[in-house]
DSSP file (Angstrom, degrees, kcal/mol; ACC not computed):
  #  RESIDUE AA STRUCTURE BP1 BP2  ACC     N-H-->O    O-->H-N    N-H-->O    O-->H-N    TCO  KAPPA ALPHA  PHI   PSI    X-CA   Y-CA   Z-CA
    1    1 A M              0   0    0      0, 0.0     3,-0.1     0, 0.0     0, 0.0   0.000 360.0 360.0 360.0 133.8    0.6    9.9   13.7
    2    2 A N        -     0   0    0      1,-0.3     2,-0.3     2,-0.0     3,-0.1   0.529 360.0 -63.7 -84.8  -8.9    2.9    7.0   13.6
    3    3 A G        -     0   0    0      1,-0.1    -1,-0.3    41,-0.1     4,-0.2  -0.863  45.2 -88.2 145.7 177.1    2.7    6.6    9.8
    4    4 A Y  S  > S+     0   0    0     39,-3.2     4,-2.3    -2,-0.3     5,-0.2   0.425  88.4  99.8 -98.0  -0.7    0.4    5.8    7.0
    5    5 A Y  H  > S+     0   0    0     38,-0.4     4,-2.9     1,-0.2     5,-0.2   0.919  84.0  46.0 -58.0 -53.5    0.8    2.0    6.9
    6    6 A E  H  > S+     0   0    0      1,-0.3     4,-2.0     2,-0.2    -1,-0.2   0.907 116.7  44.6 -62.9 -42.1   -2.5    1.1    8.8
    7    7 A Q  H  > S+     0   0    0     -4,-0.2     4,-1.9     2,-0.2    -1,-0.3   0.842 113.0  52.7 -69.4 -30.4   -4.6    3.5    6.8
    8    8 A L  H  X S+     0   0    0     -4,-2.3     4,-2.4     2,-0.2    -2,-0.2   0.930 109.7  47.9 -65.3 -46.8   -2.9    2.4    3.6
    9    9 A V  H  X S+     0   0    0     -4,-2.9     4,-2.2     2,-0.2    -2,-0.2   0.866 108.2  55.0 -61.5 -39.9   -3.7   -1.2    4.3
   10   10 A K  H  X S+     0   0    0     -4,-2.0     4,-2.2    -5,-0.2    -1,-0.2   0.934 110.4  45.5 -58.6 -46.7   -7.2   -0.4    5.1
   11   11 A L  H  X S+     0   0    0     -4,-1.9     4,-1.5     1,-0.2    -2,-0.2   0.867 112.3  51.3 -67.8 -37.9   -7.7    1.3    1.7
   12   12 A L  H  <>S+     0   0    0     -4,-2.4     5,-2.7     2,-0.2    -1,-0.2   0.885 109.8  48.5 -68.2 -36.3   -6.1   -1.5   -0.1
   13   13 A R  H ><5S+     0   0    0     -4,-2.2     3,-1.8     1,-0.2    -2,-0.2   0.927 109.4  53.5 -66.1 -42.6   -8.3   -4.2    1.5
   14   14 A E  H 3<5S+     0   0    0     -4,-2.2    -1,-0.2     1,-0.3    -2,-0.2   0.845 106.7  52.0 -56.3 -35.8  -11.3   -2.1    0.7
   15   15 A A  T 3<5S-     0   0    0     -4,-1.5    -1,-0.3    -5,-0.1    -2,-0.2   0.372 123.8-109.1 -83.4   4.3  -10.1   -2.1   -3.0
   16   16 A R  T < 5 +     0   0    0     -3,-1.8     2,-0.3     1,-0.3    -3,-0.2   0.784  66.8 150.6  70.5  29.0   -9.8   -5.9   -2.7
   17   17 A F      < -     0   0    0     -5,-2.7     2,-0.4    -6,-0.1    -1,-0.3  -0.660  31.5-149.7 -84.1 150.8   -6.1   -6.2   -2.7
   18   18 A E  E     -A   31   0A   0     13,-2.9    13,-2.1    -2,-0.3     2,-0.3  -0.958  18.4-111.7-126.1 142.6   -4.6   -9.1   -0.9
   19   19 A Y  E     +A   30   0A   0     -2,-0.4    11,-0.2    11,-0.2     9,-0.0  -0.535  35.8 176.8 -70.5 130.0   -1.4   -9.5    0.9
   20   20 A V  E     -     0   0A   0      9,-2.9    10,-0.2     1,-0.4    -1,-0.2   0.867  51.1 -41.6-103.2 -51.6    0.8  -11.9   -1.0
   21   21 A R  E     -A   29   0A   0      8,-1.2     8,-3.1     0, 0.0    -1,-0.4  -0.988  63.3 -77.4-168.2 167.5    4.2  -12.2    0.7
   22   22 A P  E     -A   28   0A   0      0, 0.0     6,-0.3     0, 0.0     2,-0.1  -0.461  43.9-153.2 -73.2 153.6    6.9  -10.2    2.4
   23   23 A G        -     0   0    0      4,-2.8     2,-0.2     2,-0.1     4,-0.1  -0.327  38.8 -56.7-109.7-167.6    9.3   -8.3    0.1
   24   24 A K  S    S-     0   0    0     -2,-0.1     3,-0.4     2,-0.1     2,-0.2  -0.542 101.5 -22.5 -78.0 138.5   12.9   -7.3    0.7
   25   25 A G  S    S-     0   0    0     -2,-0.2     2,-0.3     1,-0.2    -2,-0.1  -0.425 133.6 -10.4  65.9-132.2   13.6   -5.2    3.7
   26   26 A S  S    S+     0   0    0     -2,-0.2    15,-2.1    -4,-0.1    16,-0.5  -0.216 111.8 104.7 -98.7  45.7   10.7   -3.3    5.1
   27   27 A H  E     - B   0  40A   0     -3,-0.4    -4,-2.8    13,-0.3     2,-0.3  -0.850  48.5-159.9-123.4 160.8    8.4   -4.0    2.1
   28   28 A E  E     -AB  22  39A   0     11,-1.6    11,-3.2    -2,-0.3     2,-0.5  -0.960  18.2-126.6-135.2 155.3    5.5   -6.2    1.3
   29   29 A V  E     +AB  21  38A   0     -8,-3.1    -9,-2.9    -2,-0.3    -8,-1.2  -0.878  27.8 177.6-105.0 130.1    3.9   -7.5   -1.8
   30   30 A W  E     -AB  19  37A   0      7,-2.6     7,-3.2    -2,-0.5     2,-0.3  -0.939   6.4-178.3-128.0 151.5    0.1   -6.9   -2.4
   31   31 A A  E     -AB  18  36A   0    -13,-2.1   -13,-2.9    -2,-0.3     2,-0.3  -0.985  24.5-170.6-150.5 155.2   -1.8   -7.9   -5.4
   32   32 A R  E >  S- B   0  35A   0      3,-2.2     3,-1.7    -2,-0.3     2,-0.4  -0.832  77.1 -45.9-145.9 104.9   -5.3   -7.8   -7.1
   33   33 A G  T 3  S-     0   0    0     -2,-0.3   -16,-0.0     1,-0.3     0, 0.0  -0.570 124.6 -20.3  73.7-127.1   -5.5   -9.9  -10.1
   34   34 A R  T 3  S+     0   0    0     -2,-0.4     2,-0.6    -3,-0.1    -1,-0.3   0.506 115.2 100.7 -95.2  -4.2   -2.4   -9.1  -12.3
   35   35 A L  E <   -B   32   0A   0     -3,-1.7    -3,-2.2    21,-0.0     2,-0.4  -0.717  53.2-175.6 -86.4 120.7   -1.7   -5.8  -10.6
   36   36 A T  E     -B   31   0A   0     -2,-0.6     2,-0.3    -5,-0.2    -5,-0.2  -0.937   3.6-169.3-119.0 141.6    1.1   -6.1   -8.0
   37   37 A L  E     -B   30   0A   0     -7,-3.2    -7,-2.6    -2,-0.4     2,-0.5  -0.920  18.1-140.4-122.6 150.4    2.2   -3.4   -5.6
   38   38 A I  E     -B   29   0A   0     -2,-0.3    -9,-0.2    -9,-0.2   -11,-0.0  -0.959  25.3-171.1-107.7 125.8    5.2   -3.1   -3.3
   39   39 A V  E     -B   28   0A   0    -11,-3.2   -11,-1.6    -2,-0.5     2,-0.3  -0.967  17.5-138.6-123.9 121.6    4.2   -1.4    0.0
   40   40 A P  E >   -B   27   0A   0      0, 0.0     3,-0.7     0, 0.0   -13,-0.3  -0.572   5.9-152.9 -76.4 130.6    6.6   -0.3    2.6
   41   41 A F  T 3  S+     0   0    0    -15,-2.1   -14,-0.1    -2,-0.3   -36,-0.1   0.369  93.8  58.5 -89.5  11.6    5.4   -1.1    6.2
   42   42 A N  T 3  S+     0   0    0    -16,-0.5     2,-1.4   -37,-0.1    -1,-0.3  -0.316  74.1 160.4-120.3  50.4    7.3    1.8    7.6
   43   43 A C    <   +     0   0    0     -3,-0.7   -39,-3.2     1,-0.2   -38,-0.4  -0.564   6.5 153.6 -75.6  88.5    5.5    4.3    5.5
   44   44 A Y        +     0   0    0     -2,-1.4     2,-0.5   -41,-0.2    -1,-0.2   0.531  49.9  84.2 -92.9  -7.3    6.0    7.7    7.2
   45   45 A S     >  -     0   0    0      1,-0.1     4,-2.0     2,-0.0     5,-0.1  -0.847  62.4-154.6-103.7 126.9    5.7    9.9    4.1
   46   46 A R  H  > S+     0   0    0     -2,-0.5     4,-2.4     1,-0.2    16,-0.3   0.732  97.9  59.5 -69.3 -21.6    2.4   10.9    2.8
   47   47 A H  H  > S+     0   0    0      2,-0.2     4,-2.0     1,-0.2    -1,-0.2   0.896 105.7  46.0 -65.8 -43.6    4.0   11.3   -0.6
   48   48 A T  H  > S+     0   0    0      2,-0.2     4,-2.3     1,-0.2    -2,-0.2   0.912 112.5  51.9 -69.0 -45.0    5.0    7.6   -0.7
   49   49 A A  H  X S+     0   0    0     -4,-2.0     4,-2.2     1,-0.2    -2,-0.2   0.935 110.4  48.9 -54.1 -48.3    1.5    6.6    0.6
   50   50 A N  H  X S+     0   0    0     -4,-2.4     4,-2.5     1,-0.2    -1,-0.2   0.866 108.3  53.4 -64.1 -36.8   -0.1    8.7   -2.2
   51   51 A A  H  X S+     0   0    0     -4,-2.0     4,-2.5     2,-0.2    -1,-0.2   0.926 108.8  49.4 -64.5 -39.8    2.2    7.1   -4.8
   52   52 A V  H  X S+     0   0    0     -4,-2.3     4,-2.0     1,-0.2    -2,-0.2   0.946 111.9  47.8 -60.1 -46.1    1.1    3.6   -3.7
   53   53 A L  H  X>S+     0   0    0     -4,-2.2     5,-2.4     1,-0.2     4,-0.8   0.868 111.6  51.2 -64.3 -36.7   -2.6    4.6   -3.9
   54   54 A R  H ><5S+     0   0    0     -4,-2.5     3,-0.7     2,-0.2    -1,-0.2   0.924 108.8  50.2 -65.2 -43.6   -2.0    6.1   -7.3
   55   55 A A  H 3<5S+     0   0    0     -4,-2.5    -2,-0.2     1,-0.2    -1,-0.2   0.840 111.2  50.2 -58.4 -35.7   -0.3    2.9   -8.5
   56   56 A A  H 3<5S-     0   0    0     -4,-2.0    -1,-0.2    -5,-0.2    -2,-0.2   0.619 113.7-119.5 -79.6 -11.6   -3.3    0.9   -7.1
   57   57 A G  T <<5 +     0   0    0     -4,-0.8     2,-0.6    -3,-0.7    -3,-0.2   0.676  62.6 147.7  79.4  20.0   -5.8    3.2   -8.9
   58   58 A I      < -     0   0    0     -5,-2.4     2,-2.0    -6,-0.2    -1,-0.3  -0.773  46.6-138.7 -93.8 124.8   -7.4    4.3   -5.7
   59   59 A N        +     0   0    0     -2,-0.6     2,-0.3    -3,-0.1    -5,-0.1  -0.483  61.5 107.7 -83.7  74.0   -8.7    7.8   -5.7
   60   60 A H        -     0   0    0     -2,-2.0     2,-0.4   -10,-0.1    -2,-0.1  -0.998  45.9-160.2-150.2 144.9   -7.7    9.1   -2.3
   61   61 A K              0   0    0     -2,-0.3    -2,-0.0     1,-0.1   -15,-0.0  -0.971 360.0 360.0-130.4 141.3   -5.1   11.4   -1.0
   62   62 A F              0   0    0     -2,-0.4    -1,-0.1   -16,-0.3   -15,-0.1   0.406 360.0 360.0 -90.6 360.0   -3.5   11.9    2.5
């Protein structure tokens, strides 16, 4: 597995999050309403991916 980014983006899009803009370095900003997330696009750690999902309120674990 090359990382969790593709799977993470799929789950975020299903939860109606939208890509807003690039962030600093290897990060992106995603949002849904007032909820804003910083998502690394080189997410190789399942712990980081799970933390992003938890912050988004998505009940899924890798």
